[in-house]
N, C-alpha and C positions, 0 to 999 in steps of 0.2 A: 716806806713811813709817810704820812699824810702832812703836808704843808701845814703850818701854823699860819694864820692870818692874823697879821697885826694892823691897828689902825694909830697912826702917828699921835702924839698927843702935844701940848704946848709943854715945855721942860719945865717953865716956872712954876707951873701948877703942882708941881713934885718937890720944888726945892732946889732945882739943879738949873746950871747955866744953857742958855740959849743956844749955845754951839754944841749941844750934846741931843743927839736924837732918842726920843723915848716911843717906846709904841707899847700897846696893851692890845692883851688877846680877849677873847669873848668868856674868859674866866675870870677876868679883870687881875691876872697876872702881870707885872710890869716888865719890859725888855729894854734894856740899853742896846741900842741899833750900831753897831759900827762897819760900815761897809767901806774897809782899807784894802790896800793890795798887798801892803807888808805885813809882815807875820806878828801877831800880838804877842808881846816879850812881857817878862816880869814887871818892867815898869809901868806898862799898860795895866796889866793886872791888879796893881795896887791901886793906881788911880779908879778903875772900875768897880773895885772892894767900895773906894771912898763914896761913890757915886751910889752904889748900890745901898750904903748904911744911910744915906741921906733921903734915899726914896722911902726905904723901909720904915724910917723913923715917921714919915711923914705919912704914909699910907698904909701901914701895917701889913702890907701884901708882899709875896715872893718877887724877887728880881733876879731876871734871865738875863744872860748875855745872847743877844742874835748877831751873828757876824757872818761875813762871805771869807774871811782871812783865815789862813792856819794860825793856830794857838800852839805855842811851845809848851812842853811836856810839862816843865815845873810850874809854867801858869796855869795848865790845866788843872794841878795838882793842887795847886794854891785856891783856885775858886772853886773847886768842889770841896775843899776843907772850909771855904767861908759858905756854903751851900748857895752858891752860883752855878748854876745849870749852864752849859753851852749849847745851843742850838744854831744848826747850820740850815735847817728846811724851813723856810720862813717867806711868806710873800707880804707886801705892805700894802694896802688899800688906802 
C-alpha cells in the first residue's frame, strides 16, 4: 500500500486547538495526526470524534485519523461507526 503524503496545516484554520496536529492530503481530506507511543483507547476515540465533528462542520470534508500507535479494537469499531477511517501508512512533508 502506498504512503499517503500529508501536509501539516495550522489547526486554527479548521477551528481546533493549536495542540492538535492536522494534516491534509492531495484530495483535501483532513487527518488528525496522533504520533503517540501508548495505545489509543475509547477515551481518546471520543475526543477524536469531537475534533472530527468540529473540522467537518468547518470544512464539509472527510476527516481521518493518522497514527503510529495501536488502536484498541473497541475504539476502532467506534471510529468506523462514526465514519473516521484509521490510517497507519503516511508521511508528513
